[in-house]
mmCIF file of the N, C-alpha and C atoms, coordinates in Angstrom:
data_MODEL
# 
_entry.id   MODEL 
# 
loop_
_atom_site.group_PDB 
_atom_site.id 
_atom_site.type_symbol 
_atom_site.label_atom_id 
_atom_site.label_alt_id 
_atom_site.label_comp_id 
_atom_site.label_asym_id 
_atom_site.label_entity_id 
_atom_site.label_seq_id 
_atom_site.pdbx_PDB_ins_code 
_atom_site.Cartn_x 
_atom_site.Cartn_y 
_atom_site.Cartn_z 
_atom_site.occupancy 
_atom_site.B_iso_or_equiv 
_atom_site.pdbx_formal_charge 
_atom_site.auth_seq_id 
_atom_site.auth_comp_id 
_atom_site.auth_asym_id 
_atom_site.auth_atom_id 
_atom_site.pdbx_PDB_model_num 
ATOM 1   N N  . MET A 1 1  ? 29.017 42.470 59.254 1.00 0.00 ? 1  MET A N  1 
ATOM 2   C CA . MET A 1 1  ? 30.166 42.334 60.139 1.00 0.00 ? 1  MET A CA 1 
ATOM 3   C C  . MET A 1 1  ? 30.728 40.918 60.017 1.00 0.00 ? 1  MET A C  1 
ATOM 4   N N  . ARG A 1 2  ? 32.026 40.846 60.117 1.00 0.00 ? 2  ARG A N  1 
ATOM 5   C CA . ARG A 1 2  ? 32.720 39.552 60.124 1.00 0.00 ? 2  ARG A CA 1 
ATOM 6   C C  . ARG A 1 2  ? 33.077 39.215 61.568 1.00 0.00 ? 2  ARG A C  1 
ATOM 7   N N  . PRO A 1 3  ? 32.847 37.996 61.993 1.00 0.00 ? 3  PRO A N  1 
ATOM 8   C CA . PRO A 1 3  ? 33.249 37.627 63.351 1.00 0.00 ? 3  PRO A CA 1 
ATOM 9   C C  . PRO A 1 3  ? 34.766 37.745 63.514 1.00 0.00 ? 3  PRO A C  1 
ATOM 10  N N  . TYR A 1 4  ? 35.176 38.305 64.626 1.00 0.00 ? 4  TYR A N  1 
ATOM 11  C CA . TYR A 1 4  ? 36.596 38.401 64.925 1.00 0.00 ? 4  TYR A CA 1 
ATOM 12  C C  . TYR A 1 4  ? 37.072 37.028 65.396 1.00 0.00 ? 4  TYR A C  1 
ATOM 13  N N  . PRO A 1 5  ? 38.123 36.457 64.788 1.00 0.00 ? 5  PRO A N  1 
ATOM 14  C CA . PRO A 1 5  ? 38.563 35.107 65.150 1.00 0.00 ? 5  PRO A CA 1 
ATOM 15  C C  . PRO A 1 5  ? 38.953 34.919 66.625 1.00 0.00 ? 5  PRO A C  1 
ATOM 16  N N  . ASN A 1 6  ? 39.437 35.962 67.292 1.00 0.00 ? 6  ASN A N  1 
ATOM 17  C CA . ASN A 1 6  ? 39.747 35.936 68.716 1.00 0.00 ? 6  ASN A CA 1 
ATOM 18  C C  . ASN A 1 6  ? 40.564 34.705 69.117 1.00 0.00 ? 6  ASN A C  1 
ATOM 19  N N  . LEU A 1 7  ? 41.713 34.552 68.517 1.00 0.00 ? 7  LEU A N  1 
ATOM 20  C CA . LEU A 1 7  ? 42.551 33.381 68.747 1.00 0.00 ? 7  LEU A CA 1 
ATOM 21  C C  . LEU A 1 7  ? 43.057 33.263 70.179 1.00 0.00 ? 7  LEU A C  1 
ATOM 22  N N  . ASN A 1 8  ? 43.177 34.384 70.885 1.00 0.00 ? 8  ASN A N  1 
ATOM 23  C CA . ASN A 1 8  ? 43.607 34.325 72.284 1.00 0.00 ? 8  ASN A CA 1 
ATOM 24  C C  . ASN A 1 8  ? 42.450 33.997 73.223 1.00 0.00 ? 8  ASN A C  1 
ATOM 25  N N  . GLY A 1 9  ? 41.214 34.192 72.755 1.00 0.00 ? 9  GLY A N  1 
ATOM 26  C CA . GLY A 1 9  ? 40.045 33.859 73.555 1.00 0.00 ? 9  GLY A CA 1 
ATOM 27  C C  . GLY A 1 9  ? 39.611 34.879 74.570 1.00 0.00 ? 9  GLY A C  1 
ATOM 28  N N  . ASP A 1 10 ? 40.279 36.024 74.635 1.00 0.00 ? 10 ASP A N  1 
ATOM 29  C CA . ASP A 1 10 ? 39.936 37.010 75.665 1.00 0.00 ? 10 ASP A CA 1 
ATOM 30  C C  . ASP A 1 10 ? 39.817 38.432 75.120 1.00 0.00 ? 10 ASP A C  1 
ATOM 31  N N  . SER A 1 11 ? 39.500 38.572 73.853 1.00 0.00 ? 11 SER A N  1 
ATOM 32  C CA . SER A 1 11 ? 39.461 39.886 73.225 1.00 0.00 ? 11 SER A CA 1 
ATOM 33  C C  . SER A 1 11 ? 38.192 40.658 73.582 1.00 0.00 ? 11 SER A C  1 
ATOM 34  N N  . GLY A 1 12 ? 38.310 41.960 73.574 1.00 0.00 ? 12 GLY A N  1 
ATOM 35  C CA . GLY A 1 12 ? 37.159 42.835 73.742 1.00 0.00 ? 12 GLY A CA 1 
ATOM 36  C C  . GLY A 1 12 ? 36.445 43.099 72.432 1.00 0.00 ? 12 GLY A C  1 
ATOM 37  N N  . VAL A 1 13 ? 36.960 42.540 71.337 1.00 0.00 ? 13 VAL A N  1 
ATOM 38  C CA . VAL A 1 13 ? 36.380 42.732 70.007 1.00 0.00 ? 13 VAL A CA 1 
ATOM 39  C C  . VAL A 1 13 ? 35.533 41.516 69.642 1.00 0.00 ? 13 VAL A C  1 
ATOM 40  N N  . ARG A 1 14 ? 34.323 41.769 69.146 1.00 0.00 ? 14 ARG A N  1 
ATOM 41  C CA . ARG A 1 14 ? 33.428 40.694 68.714 1.00 0.00 ? 14 ARG A CA 1 
ATOM 42  C C  . ARG A 1 14 ? 33.424 40.525 67.199 1.00 0.00 ? 14 ARG A C  1 
ATOM 43  N N  . ALA A 1 15 ? 33.431 41.659 66.461 1.00 0.00 ? 15 ALA A N  1 
ATOM 44  C CA . ALA A 1 15 ? 33.321 41.593 64.997 1.00 0.00 ? 15 ALA A CA 1 
ATOM 45  C C  . ALA A 1 15 ? 33.939 42.846 64.387 1.00 0.00 ? 15 ALA A C  1 
ATOM 46  N N  . TYR A 1 16 ? 34.150 42.781 63.079 1.00 0.00 ? 16 TYR A N  1 
ATOM 47  C CA . TYR A 1 16 ? 34.731 43.919 62.368 1.00 0.00 ? 16 TYR A CA 1 
ATOM 48  C C  . TYR A 1 16 ? 34.200 43.941 60.943 1.00 0.00 ? 16 TYR A C  1 
ATOM 49  N N  . LEU A 1 17 ? 34.274 45.107 60.335 1.00 0.00 ? 17 LEU A N  1 
ATOM 50  C CA . LEU A 1 17 ? 33.876 45.252 58.938 1.00 0.00 ? 17 LEU A CA 1 
ATOM 51  C C  . LEU A 1 17 ? 34.824 46.245 58.273 1.00 0.00 ? 17 LEU A C  1 
ATOM 52  N N  . PRO A 1 18 ? 35.757 45.732 57.462 1.00 0.00 ? 18 PRO A N  1 
ATOM 53  C CA . PRO A 1 18 ? 36.676 46.634 56.766 1.00 0.00 ? 18 PRO A CA 1 
ATOM 54  C C  . PRO A 1 18 ? 35.981 47.284 55.581 1.00 0.00 ? 18 PRO A C  1 
ATOM 55  N N  . GLY A 1 19 ? 36.380 48.484 55.280 1.00 0.00 ? 19 GLY A N  1 
ATOM 56  C CA . GLY A 1 19 ? 35.868 49.200 54.117 1.00 0.00 ? 19 GLY A CA 1 
ATOM 57  C C  . GLY A 1 19 ? 36.984 50.004 53.508 1.00 0.00 ? 19 GLY A C  1 
ATOM 58  N N  . PRO A 1 20 ? 36.675 50.725 52.462 1.00 0.00 ? 20 PRO A N  1 
ATOM 59  C CA . PRO A 1 20 ? 37.722 51.569 51.865 1.00 0.00 ? 20 PRO A CA 1 
ATOM 60  C C  . PRO A 1 20 ? 38.151 52.661 52.850 1.00 0.00 ? 20 PRO A C  1 
ATOM 61  N N  . ASP A 1 21 ? 39.373 52.606 53.269 1.00 0.00 ? 21 ASP A N  1 
ATOM 62  C CA . ASP A 1 21 ? 39.941 53.609 54.182 1.00 0.00 ? 21 ASP A CA 1 
ATOM 63  C C  . ASP A 1 21 ? 39.230 53.685 55.526 1.00 0.00 ? 21 ASP A C  1 
ATOM 64  N N  . ALA A 1 22 ? 38.638 52.572 55.981 1.00 0.00 ? 22 ALA A N  1 
ATOM 65  C CA . ALA A 1 22 ? 37.919 52.581 57.255 1.00 0.00 ? 22 ALA A CA 1 
ATOM 66  C C  . ALA A 1 22 ? 37.736 51.158 57.769 1.00 0.00 ? 22 ALA A C  1 
ATOM 67  N N  . ILE A 1 23 ? 37.404 51.078 59.045 1.00 0.00 ? 23 ILE A N  1 
ATOM 68  C CA . ILE A 1 23 ? 37.032 49.796 59.639 1.00 0.00 ? 23 ILE A CA 1 
ATOM 69  C C  . ILE A 1 23 ? 36.039 50.076 60.767 1.00 0.00 ? 23 ILE A C  1 
ATOM 70  N N  . ALA A 1 24 ? 34.973 49.291 60.802 1.00 0.00 ? 24 ALA A N  1 
ATOM 71  C CA . ALA A 1 24 ? 34.012 49.354 61.905 1.00 0.00 ? 24 ALA A CA 1 
ATOM 72  C C  . ALA A 1 24 ? 34.337 48.195 62.836 1.00 0.00 ? 24 ALA A C  1 
ATOM 73  N N  . ILE A 1 25 ? 34.312 48.468 64.124 1.00 0.00 ? 25 ILE A N  1 
ATOM 74  C CA . ILE A 1 25 ? 34.635 47.471 65.134 1.00 0.00 ? 25 ILE A CA 1 
ATOM 75  C C  . ILE A 1 25 ? 33.457 47.342 66.086 1.00 0.00 ? 25 ILE A C  1 
ATOM 76  N N  . GLU A 1 26 ? 32.985 46.103 66.272 1.00 0.00 ? 26 GLU A N  1 
ATOM 77  C CA . GLU A 1 26 ? 31.969 45.835 67.283 1.00 0.00 ? 26 GLU A CA 1 
ATOM 78  C C  . GLU A 1 26 ? 32.664 45.210 68.483 1.00 0.00 ? 26 GLU A C  1 
ATOM 79  N N  . PHE A 1 27 ? 32.455 45.829 69.636 1.00 0.00 ? 27 PHE A N  1 
ATOM 80  C CA . PHE A 1 27 ? 33.050 45.341 70.870 1.00 0.00 ? 27 PHE A CA 1 
ATOM 81  C C  . PHE A 1 27 ? 32.081 44.392 71.583 1.00 0.00 ? 27 PHE A C  1 
ATOM 82  N N  . VAL A 1 28 ? 32.574 43.645 72.545 1.00 0.00 ? 28 VAL A N  1 
ATOM 83  C CA . VAL A 1 28 ? 31.748 42.644 73.216 1.00 0.00 ? 28 VAL A CA 1 
ATOM 84  C C  . VAL A 1 28 ? 30.573 43.264 73.976 1.00 0.00 ? 28 VAL A C  1 
ATOM 85  N N  . ASP A 1 29 ? 30.642 44.538 74.300 1.00 0.00 ? 29 ASP A N  1 
ATOM 86  C CA . ASP A 1 29 ? 29.522 45.193 74.982 1.00 0.00 ? 29 ASP A CA 1 
ATOM 87  C C  . ASP A 1 29 ? 28.425 45.634 74.007 1.00 0.00 ? 29 ASP A C  1 
ATOM 88  N N  . GLY A 1 30 ? 28.620 45.356 72.713 1.00 0.00 ? 30 GLY A N  1 
ATOM 89  C CA . GLY A 1 30 ? 27.629 45.701 71.701 1.00 0.00 ? 30 GLY A CA 1 
ATOM 90  C C  . GLY A 1 30 ? 27.854 47.039 71.028 1.00 0.00 ? 30 GLY A C  1 
ATOM 91  N N  . SER A 1 31 ? 28.769 47.836 71.533 1.00 0.00 ? 31 SER A N  1 
ATOM 92  C CA . SER A 1 31 ? 29.048 49.128 70.911 1.00 0.00 ? 31 SER A CA 1 
ATOM 93  C C  . SER A 1 31 ? 29.811 48.918 69.601 1.00 0.00 ? 31 SER A C  1 
ATOM 94  N N  . VAL A 1 32 ? 29.556 49.813 68.661 1.00 0.00 ? 32 VAL A N  1 
ATOM 95  C CA . VAL A 1 32 ? 30.212 49.750 67.358 1.00 0.00 ? 32 VAL A CA 1 
ATOM 96  C C  . VAL A 1 32 ? 30.807 51.117 67.051 1.00 0.00 ? 32 VAL A C  1 
ATOM 97  N N  . TYR A 1 33 ? 32.092 51.132 66.716 1.00 0.00 ? 33 TYR A N  1 
ATOM 98  C CA . TYR A 1 33 ? 32.800 52.362 66.400 1.00 0.00 ? 33 TYR A CA 1 
ATOM 99  C C  . TYR A 1 33 ? 33.355 52.291 64.982 1.00 0.00 ? 33 TYR A C  1 
ATOM 100 N N  . LEU A 1 34 ? 33.299 53.414 64.301 1.00 0.00 ? 34 LEU A N  1 
ATOM 101 C CA . LEU A 1 34 ? 33.866 53.527 62.964 1.00 0.00 ? 34 LEU A CA 1 
ATOM 102 C C  . LEU A 1 34 ? 35.173 54.304 63.053 1.00 0.00 ? 34 LEU A C  1 
ATOM 103 N N  . TYR A 1 35 ? 36.236 53.688 62.593 1.00 0.00 ? 35 TYR A N  1 
ATOM 104 C CA . TYR A 1 35 ? 37.548 54.323 62.530 1.00 0.00 ? 35 TYR A CA 1 
ATOM 105 C C  . TYR A 1 35 ? 37.861 54.560 61.064 1.00 0.00 ? 35 TYR A C  1 
ATOM 106 N N  . THR A 1 36 ? 38.298 55.759 60.726 1.00 0.00 ? 36 THR A N  1 
ATOM 107 C CA . THR A 1 36 ? 38.590 56.090 59.339 1.00 0.00 ? 36 THR A CA 1 
ATOM 108 C C  . THR A 1 36 ? 40.034 56.560 59.197 1.00 0.00 ? 36 THR A C  1 
ATOM 109 N N  . ALA A 1 37 ? 40.503 56.575 57.955 1.00 0.00 ? 37 ALA A N  1 
ATOM 110 C CA . ALA A 1 37 ? 41.846 57.090 57.694 1.00 0.00 ? 37 ALA A CA 1 
ATOM 111 C C  . ALA A 1 37 ? 41.935 58.547 58.122 1.00 0.00 ? 37 ALA A C  1 
ATOM 112 N N  . GLN A 1 38 ? 40.851 59.266 57.995 1.00 0.00 ? 38 GLN A N  1 
ATOM 113 C CA . GLN A 1 38 ? 40.851 60.677 58.390 1.00 0.00 ? 38 GLN A CA 1 
ATOM 114 C C  . GLN A 1 38 ? 40.920 60.827 59.914 1.00 0.00 ? 38 GLN A C  1 
ATOM 115 N N  . SER A 1 39 ? 40.250 59.960 60.643 1.00 0.00 ? 39 SER A N  1 
ATOM 116 C CA . SER A 1 39 ? 40.229 60.105 62.104 1.00 0.00 ? 39 SER A CA 1 
ATOM 117 C C  . SER A 1 39 ? 41.445 59.477 62.783 1.00 0.00 ? 39 SER A C  1 
ATOM 118 N N  . ALA A 1 40 ? 41.938 58.370 62.236 1.00 0.00 ? 40 ALA A N  1 
ATOM 119 C CA . ALA A 1 40 ? 43.005 57.624 62.912 1.00 0.00 ? 40 ALA A CA 1 
ATOM 120 C C  . ALA A 1 40 ? 44.288 57.514 62.104 1.00 0.00 ? 40 ALA A C  1 
ATOM 121 N N  . GLY A 1 41 ? 44.218 57.812 60.809 1.00 0.00 ? 41 GLY A N  1 
ATOM 122 C CA . GLY A 1 41 ? 45.387 57.699 59.944 1.00 0.00 ? 41 GLY A CA 1 
ATOM 123 C C  . GLY A 1 41 ? 45.336 56.428 59.111 1.00 0.00 ? 41 GLY A C  1 
ATOM 124 N N  . ALA A 1 42 ? 45.776 56.525 57.880 1.00 0.00 ? 42 ALA A N  1 
ATOM 125 C CA . ALA A 1 42 ? 45.723 55.395 56.948 1.00 0.00 ? 42 ALA A CA 1 
ATOM 126 C C  . ALA A 1 42 ? 46.552 54.207 57.426 1.00 0.00 ? 42 ALA A C  1 
ATOM 127 N N  . GLU A 1 43 ? 47.724 54.460 57.984 1.00 0.00 ? 43 GLU A N  1 
ATOM 128 C CA . GLU A 1 43 ? 48.571 53.372 58.492 1.00 0.00 ? 43 GLU A CA 1 
ATOM 129 C C  . GLU A 1 43 ? 47.896 52.636 59.638 1.00 0.00 ? 43 GLU A C  1 
ATOM 130 N N  . THR A 1 44 ? 47.242 53.388 60.491 1.00 0.00 ? 44 THR A N  1 
ATOM 131 C CA . THR A 1 44 ? 46.539 52.794 61.622 1.00 0.00 ? 44 THR A CA 1 
ATOM 132 C C  . THR A 1 44 ? 45.407 51.897 61.133 1.00 0.00 ? 44 THR A C  1 
ATOM 133 N N  . ILE A 1 45 ? 44.636 52.365 60.162 1.00 0.00 ? 45 ILE A N  1 
ATOM 134 C CA . ILE A 1 45 ? 43.545 51.566 59.619 1.00 0.00 ? 45 ILE A CA 1 
ATOM 135 C C  . ILE A 1 45 ? 44.093 50.288 58.988 1.00 0.00 ? 45 ILE A C  1 
ATOM 136 N N  . ALA A 1 46 ? 45.167 50.398 58.232 1.00 0.00 ? 46 ALA A N  1 
ATOM 137 C CA . ALA A 1 46 ? 45.780 49.220 57.619 1.00 0.00 ? 46 ALA A CA 1 
ATOM 138 C C  . ALA A 1 46 ? 46.223 48.221 58.691 1.00 0.00 ? 46 ALA A C  1 
ATOM 139 N N  . SER A 1 47 ? 46.803 48.704 59.763 1.00 0.00 ? 47 SER A N  1 
ATOM 140 C CA . SER A 1 47 ? 47.221 47.824 60.862 1.00 0.00 ? 47 SER A CA 1 
ATOM 141 C C  . SER A 1 47 ? 46.019 47.171 61.528 1.00 0.00 ? 47 SER A C  1 
ATOM 142 N N  . MET A 1 48 ? 44.955 47.927 61.714 1.00 0.00 ? 48 MET A N  1 
ATOM 143 C CA . MET A 1 48 ? 43.756 47.385 62.349 1.00 0.00 ? 48 MET A CA 1 
ATOM 144 C C  . MET A 1 48 ? 43.130 46.291 61.485 1.00 0.00 ? 48 MET A C  1 
ATOM 145 N N  . VAL A 1 49 ? 43.081 46.498 60.183 1.00 0.00 ? 49 VAL A N  1 
ATOM 146 C CA . VAL A 1 49 ? 42.526 45.482 59.281 1.00 0.00 ? 49 VAL A CA 1 
ATOM 147 C C  . VAL A 1 49 ? 43.386 44.222 59.326 1.00 0.00 ? 49 VAL A C  1 
ATOM 148 N N  . GLU A 1 50 ? 44.689 44.393 59.297 1.00 0.00 ? 50 GLU A N  1 
ATOM 149 C CA . GLU A 1 50 ? 45.601 43.252 59.352 1.00 0.00 ? 50 GLU A CA 1 
ATOM 150 C C  . GLU A 1 50 ? 45.418 42.464 60.652 1.00 0.00 ? 50 GLU A C  1 
ATOM 151 N N  . LEU A 1 51 ? 45.336 43.166 61.765 1.00 0.00 ? 51 LEU A N  1 
ATOM 152 C CA . LEU A 1 51 ? 45.142 42.504 63.060 1.00 0.00 ? 51 LEU A CA 1 
ATOM 153 C C  . LEU A 1 51 ? 43.778 41.825 63.134 1.00 0.00 ? 51 LEU A C  1 
ATOM 154 N N  . ALA A 1 52 ? 42.751 42.481 62.606 1.00 0.00 ? 52 ALA A N  1 
ATOM 155 C CA . ALA A 1 52 ? 41.407 41.894 62.608 1.00 0.00 ? 52 ALA A CA 1 
ATOM 156 C C  . ALA A 1 52 ? 41.393 40.587 61.830 1.00 0.00 ? 52 ALA A C  1 
ATOM 157 N N  . GLU A 1 53 ? 42.027 40.595 60.676 1.00 0.00 ? 53 GLU A N  1 
ATOM 158 C CA . GLU A 1 53 ? 42.044 39.392 59.847 1.00 0.00 ? 53 GLU A CA 1 
ATOM 159 C C  . GLU A 1 53 ? 42.893 38.281 60.450 1.00 0.00 ? 53 GLU A C  1 
ATOM 160 N N  . SER A 1 54 ? 43.923 38.648 61.195 1.00 0.00 ? 54 SER A N  1 
ATOM 161 C CA . SER A 1 54 ? 44.769 37.635 61.823 1.00 0.00 ? 54 SER A CA 1 
ATOM 162 C C  . SER A 1 54 ? 44.131 37.064 63.087 1.00 0.00 ? 54 SER A C  1 
ATOM 163 N N  . GLY A 1 55 ? 43.189 37.812 63.676 1.00 0.00 ? 55 GLY A N  1 
ATOM 164 C CA . GLY A 1 55 ? 42.495 37.323 64.866 1.00 0.00 ? 55 GLY A CA 1 
ATOM 165 C C  . GLY A 1 55 ? 43.245 37.460 66.161 1.00 0.00 ? 55 GLY A C  1 
ATOM 166 N N  . ARG A 1 56 ? 44.247 38.298 66.168 1.00 0.00 ? 56 ARG A N  1 
ATOM 167 C CA . ARG A 1 56 ? 45.061 38.436 67.370 1.00 0.00 ? 56 ARG A CA 1 
ATOM 168 C C  . ARG A 1 56 ? 45.575 39.862 67.525 1.00 0.00 ? 56 ARG A C  1 
ATOM 169 N N  . GLY A 1 57 ? 45.355 40.464 68.703 1.00 0.00 ? 57 GLY A N  1 
ATOM 170 C CA . GLY A 1 57 ? 45.974 41.740 69.048 1.00 0.00 ? 57 GLY A CA 1 
ATOM 171 C C  . GLY A 1 57 ? 45.194 42.997 68.733 1.00 0.00 ? 57 GLY A C  1 
ATOM 172 N N  . LEU A 1 58 ? 44.002 42.886 68.170 1.00 0.00 ? 58 LEU A N  1 
ATOM 173 C CA . LEU A 1 58 ? 43.274 44.093 67.763 1.00 0.00 ? 58 LEU A CA 1 
ATOM 174 C C  . LEU A 1 58 ? 42.820 44.932 68.951 1.00 0.00 ? 58 LEU A C  1 
ATOM 175 N N  . SER A 1 59 ? 42.241 44.314 69.949 1.00 0.00 ? 59 SER A N  1 
ATOM 176 C CA . SER A 1 59 ? 41.767 45.062 71.113 1.00 0.00 ? 59 SER A CA 1 
ATOM 177 C C  . SER A 1 59 ? 42.913 45.783 71.821 1.00 0.00 ? 59 SER A C  1 
ATOM 178 N N  . THR A 1 60 ? 44.031 45.094 71.980 1.00 0.00 ? 60 THR A N  1 
ATOM 179 C CA . THR A 1 60 ? 45.210 45.698 72.606 1.00 0.00 ? 60 THR A CA 1 
ATOM 180 C C  . THR A 1 60 ? 45.724 46.861 71.768 1.00 0.00 ? 60 THR A C  1 
ATOM 181 N N  . TYR A 1 61 ? 45.779 46.677 70.462 1.00 0.00 ? 61 TYR A N  1 
ATOM 182 C CA . TYR A 1 61 ? 46.252 47.739 69.574 1.00 0.00 ? 61 TYR A CA 1 
ATOM 183 C C  . TYR A 1 61 ? 45.355 48.974 69.696 1.00 0.00 ? 61 TYR A C  1 
ATOM 184 N N  . ILE A 1 62 ? 44.050 48.760 69.718 1.00 0.00 ? 62 ILE A N  1 
ATOM 185 C CA . ILE A 1 62 ? 43.121 49.894 69.846 1.00 0.00 ? 62 ILE A CA 1 
ATOM 186 C C  . ILE A 1 62 ? 43.352 50.606 71.166 1.00 0.00 ? 62 ILE A C  1 
ATOM 187 N N  . SER A 1 63 ? 43.447 49.865 72.259 1.00 0.00 ? 63 SER A N  1 
ATOM 188 C CA . SER A 1 63 ? 43.607 50.514 73.566 1.00 0.00 ? 63 SER A CA 1 
ATOM 189 C C  . SER A 1 63 ? 44.957 51.205 73.724 1.00 0.00 ? 63 SER A C  1 
ATOM 190 N N  . GLN A 1 64 ? 45.990 50.692 73.075 1.00 0.00 ? 64 GLN A N  1 
ATOM 191 C CA . GLN A 1 64 ? 47.324 51.282 73.232 1.00 0.00 ? 64 GLN A CA 1 
ATOM 192 C C  . GLN A 1 64 ? 47.643 52.375 72.207 1.00 0.00 ? 64 GLN A C  1 
ATOM 193 N N  . HIS A 1 65 ? 47.092 52.279 70.999 1.00 0.00 ? 65 HIS A N  1 
ATOM 194 C CA . HIS A 1 65 ? 47.502 53.196 69.940 1.00 0.00 ? 65 HIS A CA 1 
ATOM 195 C C  . HIS A 1 65 ? 46.389 54.061 69.354 1.00 0.00 ? 65 HIS A C  1 
ATOM 196 N N  . VAL A 1 66 ? 45.184 53.564 69.344 1.00 0.00 ? 66 VAL A N  1 
ATOM 197 C CA . VAL A 1 66 ? 44.106 54.265 68.655 1.00 0.00 ? 66 VAL A CA 1 
ATOM 198 C C  . VAL A 1 66 ? 43.264 55.081 69.628 1.00 0.00 ? 66 VAL A C  1 
ATOM 199 N N  . ARG A 1 67 ? 42.948 54.491 70.748 1.00 0.00 ? 67 ARG A N  1 
ATOM 200 C CA . ARG A 1 67 ? 42.168 55.111 71.821 1.00 0.00 ? 67 ARG A CA 1 
ATOM 201 C C  . ARG A 1 67 ? 40.892 55.753 71.302 1.00 0.00 ? 67 ARG A C  1 
ATOM 202 N N  . GLU A 1 68 ? 40.810 57.060 71.372 1.00 0.00 ? 68 GLU A N  1 
ATOM 203 C CA . GLU A 1 68 ? 39.587 57.800 71.020 1.00 0.00 ? 68 GLU A CA 1 
ATOM 204 C C  . GLU A 1 68 ? 39.594 58.336 69.595 1.00 0.00 ? 68 GLU A C  1 
ATOM 205 N N  . ALA A 1 69 ? 40.437 57.792 68.736 1.00 0.00 ? 69 ALA A N  1 
ATOM 206 C CA . ALA A 1 69 ? 40.567 58.325 67.367 1.00 0.00 ? 69 ALA A CA 1 
ATOM 207 C C  . ALA A 1 69 ? 39.536 57.717 66.409 1.00 0.00 ? 69 ALA A C  1 
ATOM 208 N N  . TYR A 1 70 ? 38.311 57.555 66.899 1.00 0.00 ? 70 TYR A N  1 
ATOM 209 C CA . TYR A 1 70 ? 37.255 57.059 66.031 1.00 0.00 ? 70 TYR A CA 1 
ATOM 210 C C  . TYR A 1 70 ? 36.521 58.237 65.389 1.00 0.00 ? 70 TYR A C  1 
ATOM 211 N N  . ALA A 1 71 ? 35.927 57.967 64.245 1.00 0.00 ? 71 ALA A N  1 
ATOM 212 C CA . ALA A 1 71 ? 35.188 59.000 63.525 1.00 0.00 ? 71 ALA A CA 1 
ATOM 213 C C  . ALA A 1 71 ? 33.771 59.140 64.065 1.00 0.00 ? 71 ALA A C  1 
ATOM 214 N N  . GLU A 1 72 ? 33.213 57.990 64.481 1.00 0.00 ? 72 GLU A N  1 
ATOM 215 C CA . GLU A 1 72 ? 31.796 58.000 64.877 1.00 0.00 ? 72 GLU A CA 1 
ATOM 216 C C  . GLU A 1 72 ? 31.479 56.764 65.703 1.00 0.00 ? 72 GLU A C  1 
ATOM 217 N N  . LYS A 1 73 ? 30.625 56.944 66.701 1.00 0.00 ? 73 LYS A N  1 
ATOM 218 C CA . LYS A 1 73 ? 30.068 55.809 67.425 1.00 0.00 ? 73 LYS A CA 1 
ATOM 219 C C  . LYS A 1 73 ? 28.760 55.457 66.726 1.00 0.00 ? 73 LYS A C  1 
ATOM 220 N N  . LEU A 1 74 ? 28.684 54.253 66.168 1.00 0.00 ? 74 LEU A N  1 
ATOM 221 C CA . LEU A 1 74 ? 27.511 53.853 65.402 1.00 0.00 ? 74 LEU A CA 1 
ATOM 222 C C  . LEU A 1 74 ? 26.424 53.224 66.272 1.00 0.00 ? 74 LEU A C  1 
ATOM 223 N N  . ARG A 1 75 ? 26.854 52.627 67.362 1.00 0.00 ? 75 ARG A N  1 
ATOM 224 C CA . ARG A 1 75 ? 25.878 51.977 68.256 1.00 0.00 ? 75 ARG A CA 1 
ATOM 225 C C  . ARG A 1 75 ? 26.466 51.902 69.643 1.00 0.00 ? 75 ARG A C  1 
# 
């Protein structure tokens, strides 16, 4: 996992791991969710990776646009 830069300082995201057509997100509560192009859509995954790398807006994007569109809860 890569640490999420959290430039705003108040994100619910702790870390992320991009992969081919997927991204795993670790939240501050320790839970880890896998989002895939199949579960959330390829455009959504691309946006999530971009936001993760920029360090701003990922948690908000997930809560507003992705919600429960994860493929699997890993932890």
